[in-house]
N, C-alpha and C positions, 0 to 999 in steps of 0.2 A: 504494500500500500504506500510505501514511501515514494515510489516513482509517480504515483498518481498525485500526491501532494505537490511534488516538484512541478509536474506538468500543469496542474491547476494554477499554481502561483505564477508560472511563466506565461500562462495564457492571459492573465490580467495585465501584465506589463505592456504588451503591444496596444491595448486599449488606452492605457494611460499615455503612452507615447503618441497615439493618434489624437487624443484629446489635446495634448500640448501643442502638437503641430497645427491642429485646427485653430487653437487659440492664437498662435503666432500669426497664422494667415489672416484671421479676423482683425487682429491688432494692426497688421500691416495695411490692411484695407482701410481701417479707421484712420491711420496716419495719412494715407494718400488722400482720403476725403477731407481731413483737416487741412492738409497742405493746399488742396484745391480751394477750400473755403477761404483760406488766407489770401491766396492769389486773386480771388474774385470778390474780396470784401469791398464794400462801397463807402460806408461811413466809419466814423471813429469808433462807435460802439461795435460795429461789425468786426472791425480790425481787432479790438480788444477781445471780443468773444472768440475770434478765429485764433488768436495767439494762445488764449487759454486752452482751447481744444487741441491745438497743435502740441503744446507742451505736455498736456495730459496723455495724448496719444504716444508721444515719444517716450515718456516715462513708462507707460504700460508695455510698449514694445520692448524697451530696454530690459524691463523686469522679466518678461517672458524669455527673451534671448539669454539672459543671465541664468535663468532656471534651466533652460535647455543645455547651456554650456556646462553647468554643474552636473547635469544628468549624464550627458554624453561626452563631455570633455572636448578636446580638440580632435577627436577621432573622426573618421569618415563614416561612422555608424549613423550619425545624425543625418548626413546628406543622403545616405542610402535609404533611411527610413522616410525621409521627406519625399524622395522620388517614388518610393513604393506606395506612399499614401495618396498619390495623385490619382 
């Protein structure tokens, strides 16, 4: 039964990895949207709001990338998993 426990726990890991990759992709899209919002801001209030959104999106993306780097390190495993998740 030991092999079953190992197999069950390893099956959960790819789901966690997929979730992290999906979060990174969403955060990257949020960053792109915030950058577009900043580039197309019309008034002073819009610019302030766009800057706020852009800074928040950059922090979120940075946090997730740091989490991924801690999980996978500098290895090519991360790149491989991202490509497989597409």
